[in-house]
Every structure is written in C-alpha cells, then in structure tokens.
C-alpha positions in Angstrom: -0.2 0.0 -0.2 1.3 3.6 -0.5 -0.3 6.7 -0.6 -0.1 8.8 -3.7 -1.5 12.4 -3.9 -0.5 14.4 -7.4 -3.2 17.3 -6.9 -2.4 20.0 -4.9 -3.3 23.8 -5.3 -6.9 24.3 -4.4 -8.2 20.6 -5.6 -8.1 19.3 -1.7 -10.9 22.1 -1.3 -13.0 21.4 -4.4 -12.9 17.6 -4.0 -14.9 18.0 -1.1 -17.9 18.7 -3.3 -17.6 15.2 -4.8 -20.3 12.2 -4.1 -20.4 8.7 -5.0 -22.9 8.3 -7.5 -21.3 5.6 -9.8 -21.9 1.7 -9.4 -20.5 -1.0 -11.6 -23.4 -1.1 -13.8 -23.7 2.5 -14.2 -19.9 2.8 -15.3 -20.5 -0.1 -17.8 -23.5 1.4 -19.5 -21.8 4.3 -19.3 -18.6 3.3 -21.1 -20.8 1.5 -23.7 -22.3 4.7 -24.5 -18.9 6.7 -24.9 -17.2 4.1 -27.4 -20.3 3.3 -29.4 -20.1 6.4 -31.5 -22.9 6.7 -34.2 -21.6 9.8 -36.1 -18.9 8.0 -37.7 -20.5 4.3 -38.4 -21.2 5.7 -42.0 -17.3 6.8 -42.2 -16.0 3.4 -41.9 -18.9 1.8 -44.3 -17.7 4.7 -46.9 -14.6 2.4 -47.5 -16.5 -0.8 -48.3 -16.1 -4.4 -46.9 -12.3 -3.8 -46.2 -13.9 -1.5 -43.4 -14.9 -4.6 -41.1 -11.7 -6.4 -41.6 -9.8 -3.4 -40.5 -12.1 -3.4 -37.8 -10.8 -6.6 -36.9 -7.3 -6.2 -37.0 -7.4 -2.7 -35.4 -9.4 -4.6 -32.0 -6.5 -6.7 -32.0 -3.3 -4.6 -32.3 -4.9 -1.0 -31.0 -8.6 -2.0 -29.2 -7.3 -4.4 -26.7 -3.8 -3.2 -25.8 -5.4 0.2 -24.9 -8.0 -1.6 -22.3 -5.4 -3.2 -20.8 -3.3 -0.1 -20.6 -6.1 1.9 -19.0 -7.2 -0.6 -16.9 -3.6 -0.6 -15.2 -3.8 3.3 -14.9 -7.3 3.3 -13.8 -6.9 0.9 -10.9 -3.3 2.1 -10.1 -4.3 5.8 -9.6 -7.8 6.1 -8.8 -7.8 9.8 -8.4 -10.3 12.2 -9.8 -9.1 13.6 -13.2 -8.0 10.3 -14.9 -5.4 11.0 -17.6 -4.3 14.6 -16.4 -3.3 12.8 -13.1 -1.5 9.7 -14.9 0.1 12.4 -17.2 1.3 14.7 -14.6 2.8 12.0 -12.1 4.7 10.8 -15.5 5.6 13.8 -17.2 4.9 17.0 -15.0 2.4 19.4 -14.7 2.9 21.9 -17.9 3.1 18.9 -20.0 -0.2 17.4 -18.4 -1.7 20.8 -18.3 -1.3 21.9 -22.0 -2.2 17.9 -22.8 -5.4 18.0 -21.1 -6.3 21.3 -23.0 -6.2 19.4 -25.8 -8.1 16.2 -24.5 -10.7 18.6 -23.3 -11.3 21.0 -26.2 -12.0 18.4 -28.7 -15.3 18.0 -26.9 -16.8 21.3 -27.8 -15.3 21.1 -31.0 -16.8 17.7 -31.7 -20.2 18.8 -30.2 -20.5 21.7 -32.5 -18.8 20.1 -35.4 -19.3 16.5 -36.6 -22.5 15.5 -33.7 -24.4 18.7 -34.6 -23.9 18.0 -38.0 -24.8 14.3 -38.0 -28.0 15.2 -36.2 -28.9 18.2 -38.6 -28.7 15.9 -41.7 -30.3 13.0 -39.8 -33.6 15.4 -39.1 -33.4 17.0 -42.8 -33.4 13.6 -44.0 -36.7 12.1 -42.4 -38.6 15.3 -41.5 -37.8 18.4 -43.7 -35.0 21.1 -44.6 -33.9 23.7 -42.5 -31.6 26.2 -44.5 -28.5 27.7 -43.0 -30.4 29.8 -40.5 -32.6 26.9 -39.5 -29.4 24.6 -39.3 -27.7 27.3 -36.6 -30.9 27.2 -34.4 -31.3 23.7 -34.2 -27.9 23.3 -33.9 -27.6 25.6 -30.8 -30.6 24.0 -29.5 -28.4 20.5 -29.7 -25.6 22.1 -28.5 -26.9 23.3 -25.2 -29.2 20.7 -24.1 -26.1 18.5 -24.0 -24.7 21.6 -21.5 -27.6 21.2 -19.2 -27.1 17.3 -19.3 -23.7 17.5 -18.0 -24.3 20.6 -15.5 -26.9 18.1 -13.7 -25.3 16.3 -10.6 -23.9 13.0 -11.6 -26.5 11.1 -9.4 -29.0 12.4 -12.3 -26.7 13.2 -15.2 -25.3 9.3 -15.4 -28.8 8.7 -16.6 -28.4 10.3 -20.0 -25.1 8.0 -21.0 -26.9 5.0 -19.4 -30.2 6.0 -21.3 -28.3 6.5 -24.5 -26.5 2.9 -24.3 -30.0 1.6 -23.9 -30.9 3.7 -27.0 -27.7 2.5 -29.0 -28.6 -1.4 -28.1 -32.4 -0.9 -29.8 -31.7 1.2 -32.7 -29.0 -0.8 -33.7 -30.5 -4.2 -32.9 -33.4 -3.1 -34.7 -31.3 -1.8 -37.7 -29.6 -5.2 -38.2 -33.2 -7.2 -38.1 -34.3 -4.8 -40.6 -31.5 -5.6 -42.7 -32.1 -9.2 -42.4 -35.9 -8.5 -43.4 -34.9 -6.2 -46.3 -32.5 -8.8 -47.7 -35.2 -11.7 -47.4 -37.5 -9.2 -49.5 -35.4 -7.6 -51.9 -32.1 -9.1 -52.2 -28.9 -7.9 -50.9 -25.9 -5.9 -52.5 -23.1 -8.7 -53.7 -19.6 -8.6 -51.7 -16.8 -10.1 -53.6 -14.2 -11.9 -51.5 -11.4 -9.6 -53.2 -13.5 -6.3 -51.8 -12.2 -7.9 -48.3 -8.6 -7.8 -49.0 -7.0 -5.1 -47.0 -5.1 -2.3 -48.8 -2.9 -0.1 -47.5 -4.9 3.0 -49.1 -7.8 1.8 -47.3 -5.7 1.6 -44.2 -4.6 5.1 -44.5 -8.6 6.0 -44.9 -9.8 4.0 -41.7 -7.5 4.1 -39.3 -8.4 7.7 -38.0 -11.9 6.5 -37.9 -11.7 3.4 -36.4 -9.4 4.3 -33.8 -11.5 7.0 -33.1 -14.5 4.6 -32.6 -12.2 2.5 -30.1 -11.1 5.2 -27.8 -12.8 6.2 -24.6 -11.8 3.8 -22.3 -10.0 6.3 -19.8 -13.3 8.4 -19.5 -14.9 6.7 -16.1 -11.2 7.1 -14.4 -11.4 10.9 -14.7 -14.6 10.5 -11.9 -12.9 7.9 -10.0 -13.6 9.7 -6.7 -17.2 9.4 -7.5 -17.5 5.8 -8.0 -18.0 2.8 -5.5 -14.9 0.5 -5.6 -13.1 2.3 -8.6 -10.1 -0.7 -8.5 -12.8 -3.4 -9.4 -15.2 -1.4 -11.2 -12.7 0.0 -14.2 -11.4 -3.4 -15.1 -14.9 -4.7 -15.1 -16.5 -2.0 -17.3 -13.8 -2.4 -19.6 -14.1 -5.8 -20.4 -17.5 -6.0 -20.8 -18.6 -2.5 -22.6 -15.4 -3.1 -25.1 -16.8 -6.4 -26.1 -19.9 -5.2 -26.5 -18.9 -2.2 -28.5 -16.9 -4.6 -30.9 -20.2 -6.4 -31.6 -22.4 -3.5 -31.8 -20.3 -1.4 -34.5 -20.0 -4.6 -36.7 -23.3 -5.6 -37.2 -24.8 -1.8 -38.8 -21.6 -1.4 -40.9 -22.1 -4.9 -42.7 -25.9 -3.9 -42.8 -25.0 -0.7 -44.8 -22.8 -2.9 -47.1 -25.3 -5.2 -48.0 -28.1 -2.6 -48.9 -26.5 0.6 -50.2 -24.2 0.5 -53.4 -20.8 0.9 -52.3 -20.5 4.2 -54.6 -23.0 5.8 -52.7 -22.1 5.1 -49.6 -21.1 8.9 -47.7 -19.4 9.3 -44.6 -21.9 11.5 -43.6 -25.1 9.9 -44.4 -23.8 6.3 -44.9 -26.0 5.1 -41.6 -29.0 7.5 -42.6 -29.1 6.5 -46.1 -28.9 2.8 -45.3 -31.8 3.4 -42.4 -34.1 4.9 -44.8 -34.0 2.2 -47.3 -34.1 -0.8 -45.1 -37.3 0.7 -43.3 -39.1 0.6 -46.6 -39.8 -2.8 -46.0 -42.1 -1.9 -43.4 -44.8 -0.5 -46.3 -47.2 2.5 -44.6 -45.5 2.0 -41.2 -42.0 3.1 -43.0 -42.6 6.9 -42.1 -43.4 6.7 -38.6 -40.8 3.9 -38.1 -38.1 6.1 -39.5 -39.2 9.3 -37.7 -38.8 7.0 -34.6 -35.3 5.9 -35.5 -34.2 9.4 -36.4 -35.1 10.6 -32.9 -33.5 8.1 -31.6 -30.4 8.3 -33.8 -30.3 12.3 -32.8 -30.5 11.4 -29.0 -27.9 8.5 -29.7 -25.3 10.8 -31.0 -26.4 13.7 -28.4 -25.6 11.1 -25.6 -22.3 10.2 -27.2 -21.4 14.1 -26.6 -22.7 14.3 -23.4 -20.9 11.3 -22.1 -17.3 12.3 -23.5 -18.4 15.4 -21.8 -18.8 14.4 -18.2 -15.4 12.7 -18.1 -13.6 15.5 -20.2 -15.1 18.4 -18.4 -14.3 17.0 -15.1 -10.6 16.4 -15.8 -10.0 20.1 -17.4 -11.5 21.5 -13.7 -9.0 19.4 -11.7 -6.4 20.5 -13.7 -7.1 24.2 -13.2 -8.0 23.5 -9.6 -4.5 21.6 -9.4 -2.7 24.8 -10.9 -2.4 24.0 -14.5 -5.5 26.5 -15.2 -7.3 29.3 -14.3 -8.6 28.9 -10.8 -11.8 29.7 -11.5 -12.5 27.2 -14.4 -11.5 24.5 -11.5 -14.2 25.2 -9.7 -17.0 22.6 -8.4 -20.8 23.6 -8.1 -21.2 22.7 -3.9 -25.0 21.6 -5.1 -24.6 19.5 -8.2 -20.5 18.6 -7.7 -20.0 19.3 -11.1 -17.6 21.8 -13.2 -20.4 23.7 -14.4 -18.1 26.6 -15.2 -16.1 24.5 -17.6 -19.4 23.0 -19.0 -20.6 26.8 -20.1 -17.3 27.6 -21.4 -17.3 24.5 -23.7 -21.2 25.2 -24.5 -19.9 28.8 -25.8 -16.7 27.3 -27.8 -19.1 24.5 -29.4 -21.7 27.2 -30.6 -19.0 29.3 -32.3 -17.5 26.3 -34.1 -21.1 25.6 -35.2 -22.2 29.1 -36.5 -18.5 29.9 -38.0 -18.3 26.6 -39.6 -21.5 26.6 -41.6 -21.1 30.2 -42.6 -17.8 29.4 -43.4 -19.0 26.3 -46.0 -22.2 28.1 -46.7 -23.9 25.0 -45.3 -22.3 22.0 -47.2 -22.5 19.9 -44.1 -20.6 17.2 -46.1 -17.3 19.5 -46.2 -18.1 20.6 -42.7 -18.3 17.3 -41.2 -14.8 16.0 -43.1 -13.1 18.8 -41.4 -14.5 18.6 -38.3 -13.9 15.1 -38.0 -10.5 15.1 -38.6 -9.9 17.8 -36.6 -11.8 16.5 -33.4 -9.5 13.3 -33.8 -6.5 15.1 -34.0 -6.7 17.0 -31.0 -7.7 13.9 -29.0 -5.0 11.6 -30.3 -2.2 14.6 -29.8 -3.2 14.2 -26.0 -2.9 10.7 -26.2 1.1 10.5 -27.6 1.8 11.8 -23.5 -1.1 9.8 -21.8 -0.3 6.0 -23.0 3.6 6.1 -22.4 2.5 6.9 -18.8 2.2 3.6 -18.1 5.7 2.5 -18.5 7.2 5.5 -17.1 5.2 5.4 -13.8 5.9 1.4 -13.7 9.6 3.0 -13.4 9.3 6.0 -11.5 6.7 4.7 -9.2 7.2 1.2 -8.9 6.0 0.5 -5.0 2.7 1.6 -6.2 0.1 -0.9 -5.6 -1.6 -2.4 -9.3 -4.4 -4.2 -8.5 -4.5 -4.9 -12.3 -1.4 -5.1 -14.3 -1.4 -4.8 -17.9 1.1 -7.9 -19.6 3.5 -7.1 -22.1 3.4 -3.3 -21.1 5.9 -2.0 -23.6 4.2 -4.2 -26.6 0.7 -2.2 -25.5 2.4 1.3 -25.4 4.5 0.8 -28.5 1.3 -0.2 -30.5 -1.2 1.9 -29.2 1.3 5.2 -29.3 2.5 4.3 -32.5 -1.0 4.0 -33.7 -2.2 7.5 -32.5 1.0 9.0 -34.0 0.5 7.7 -37.5 -3.1 8.9 -37.2 -2.4 12.2 -36.5 0.2 12.4 -39.7 -2.2 11.0 -41.8 -4.7 13.1 -40.8 -2.9 16.8 -41.2 -1.4 15.5 -44.3 -3.9 12.6 -46.2 -2.3 10.7 -49.1 -5.7 11.4 -50.4 -7.9 14.1 -50.0 -11.4 13.7 -48.5 -13.9 14.2 -51.7 -15.9 17.4 -50.3 -11.9 18.8 -50.4 -10.8 17.6 -53.6 -8.2 19.9 -55.2 -8.0 22.1 -52.2 -5.3 20.8 -50.1 -3.9 24.1 -48.6 -7.7 24.8 -47.4 -7.9 21.2 -45.7 -4.2 21.5 -44.0 -4.8 25.0 -42.9 -8.4 23.4 -41.5 -6.3 21.7 -39.4 -3.1 23.0 -38.5 -4.4 26.7 -37.6 -7.2 25.5 -34.7 -4.2 23.2 -33.2 -1.8 25.7 -33.3 -4.6 28.1 -31.4 -5.3 25.1 -29.0 -2.0 24.6 -27.9 -1.2 28.4 -27.2 -4.7 28.1 -24.9 -2.8 25.6 -23.2 0.2 27.7 -22.7 -2.2 30.5 -21.4 -4.4 28.4 -19.2 -0.7 27.0 -17.7 0.3 30.5 -17.1 -2.8 31.8 -15.6 -2.7 28.8 -13.3 0.1 30.3 -11.7 -1.3 31.8 -8.3 -2.9 28.5 -7.8 0.3 26.4 -7.9 1.7 29.2 -5.1 -0.8 27.3 -2.8 1.0 24.1 -3.1 2.0 22.6 0.4 5.1 21.0 -0.8 6.8 20.9 -4.0 5.0 18.6 -7.0 7.1 15.4 -6.6 6.4 15.4 -2.7 2.8 16.4 -2.5 0.7 13.7 -0.8 -3.0 12.8 -0.9 -5.8 10.7 0.8 -6.2 8.1 -1.9 -4.7 4.9 -1.0 -3.4 3.1 -4.3 
C-alpha cells in the first residue's frame, strides 16, 4: 500500500463537493455509450468491406492493448481527473496541463462540429429541410441541451449516457433485424471476396475513424472518486463494454454494405441512407418508424457528446484546480458537484464552432463534417501521445505503487497504441488522399487542421500561465505532495 496524492493547489477544497454516485453497472453502460459513436459508422462503411476487416485487425492491435493500458492506470491511480493525473505523475504538471486542454477542447469541437452536423443531417433526411439559419438554431438547441445534461449532478446526469447506451442497443439491433428482413424480401448488394482483402490505401483512410471509434476507455477514470470500489469497477467495465462495442459496430456496418451501393455510401449519410432504405420494407409504417429511428439516432448522437463531456470537463476542472489552468475554471458546484463553469465555456466554444463553420462552408455539411471530424480526432490523439506512455513511465518512476490490475506486455501495449495514434495524426494532417469534399483543395484542408491545433496549444500555454497563483498554494513540491487516496 502507498499513499499517492498528485494534486494540490485548490483541489483539496474542491474535492469536498464530490459524491459517490457511480456503481459498477452505471460505469459499464456509461462506457458503452462512450465507445459506440453513431456519427462515424457511415465513415467506416464508406470504405467498403475492408472496413470490417480493418475493424477486426485494429481490435487486436489497438483496442485490446488500449483497454489493458487504461485498466492498469485507472486502478493503480484511482484519483479524480484520470488522464490528467497519470500524465502529471509521469511527465510533470505543465506537460499534463497543455495535454489536458487538447483533450478537453476536442469535446466542444466535436459537439459543435460533427455531432451537431450528423444530428442536423438526420433531421433533414427524415423530417424537413432547415436552411442555413434553421441549422444554426437547431444546432444551438442541440449543443445547449447537452450542456444542461452535463451540468446536472452525476447522480442524475449519469442516466443520460445510460439511456444513450440502451438507445444504441435498441436502434442498432432494430437496424440489423431490418437489414435481414430487407435482404429476404429484396436481396442485397453482392460482396466479392476480393473486396475484403485489406489494402494500404484503405488502411490510411480507415485508421483515423476506426481508432476514434475505439477510444474512450479512460473516461470513467476522470470520475474515479465518484465511483464505488473503482479498482474493481474499472477493469470490469472495460472488459464488458469493450466486447459489446465491437459487436454493436460490426452488425450495422455490414448492414450498410449490404443495402447501399458501394459508390453511394458517404461518410456523413451512410447510416442515415441505409436506415431509410431498409425501413421501406415496413410499407405504410415506414415513415413513422423512420421518424422514431431518426429521433433515437439524434438522441444517441447527443448522448455521445454528453458522455465524453462528463469525463473531459471533470478532468479539465481538476487540472485548473491543481494549478494547470485558471482557478475559476477549477470550481465545482457545491450543490451539483459538477464543473459548471467548464460546461458553460464548452457550450460557448461549441456554439462558435457551429456558427462559424456553417457560414464558412455555406451550409455544405459534408465538407464541414470531413474537416470537423479530422480536427476532433487530431486534438484527442495528440493528447494520447503523452497519456499512453504514462504506464511504462510510472512503472519505472513509481514501482512501489500497488497495481490491482497489471497489463501484460506493457511495452508492446505502449508501442502499439502510441504508434498508431501518432500515425493517425500525421495521416489526418497530411492525408495521402484528400476527402472527396476537399478535392483539389489541399491547402484549405491542411489549414483547417493546423491552424486550430496551433490555437489550442497556445490556449494550453495561456491556461498554464494563468494557473500560477494557484500553484503558489502548493503545500510542497509536486513530487512530494501526498493525498488521501490509497492505491
């Protein structure tokens, strides 16, 4: 047993507002909602049958090692803030603070970017056209509904991702059944064996989206001190939610390939178009069922954003209270126990992203989706470049810390996960083949990635500078500060 307290500054005061609200079953469904992102299913299917093949390969070389890695870190260091804490212990507070800003800010970019766009496209497909102004109004409503859900106490707010997990199971299960009914009645698209042979071109196109589908294991650890028995809960949830997520992805992707011609599948509308096609087998009931499924899809997309925000916002508040950001952002609501100030700031940023991007693209949602998804993946994955190596670094620097779960082949897990996210970042910033919506516009595409990333890093540096007064509250140097958490 050893005592490890990597947090100081104002955190010891703020942590008094935390309440234990997460049981093992809550964390499992929360993680399932996090892992199964409905917004990227179409992007995988758009690359044909190879999408399924690469999904299986990456499950072995990325998803499994990633789960083992986060299970060890989450049980060895069960401290609120998760990835921020691991990175701070391994590489210091400044590196962890900048890293955390990248991790956090990807959430408002995602909410205001790809998630809002997918929700809007779904609404227009099954209901009516909105126009640019209508999209902005509806998108803002979508964003702030998420902000309100995240601001609620975890005792109440946890039911949003739990409901989202059940919505995914029902929606994707019904879609898969409908594909079978459609295939029996109308036949399906022929899939040649050669279409399944993996190629490097498909690898470069698919790796970013597939790995993005597979990330999120660390999110429950951002609320570790709000769990009951986290050292048993975290590995349990990772194992069960990870296995369920793999199968929930595979069925719908295969369904899309079977009912939508390969040359008509788009990254944004693949799942939406396939749903509209297969529901036609229900005859007069198809419009009503389509509306229900569309509403379920939009709710599923919203809960994805909420589940990530619950974790990312907590980690950012912990970082700020610890002195890696402005103190006012590190405050937790005494009544709700949630980082409401981070939530509201995230809502404002997401709203700006939505309005600016829709105006710049003149409502071209396919173009907006391609650039927005790439940027979200980049910001998240750059943060993983420090988080993933934390495991082997901490085994070396803190060998006496108890590790209830110890990942096998630690160096293999670290090299595979870190190498794949590094490769993904490079491919996204300078892809061998541009997204179809940016055909012939490489400079415009590259600037859509590089400029925002540079701005986010500058924000991280500014945040760290603003945390200097908080760091003055440290009761001892960072490497000597101890806390109540027994590991």
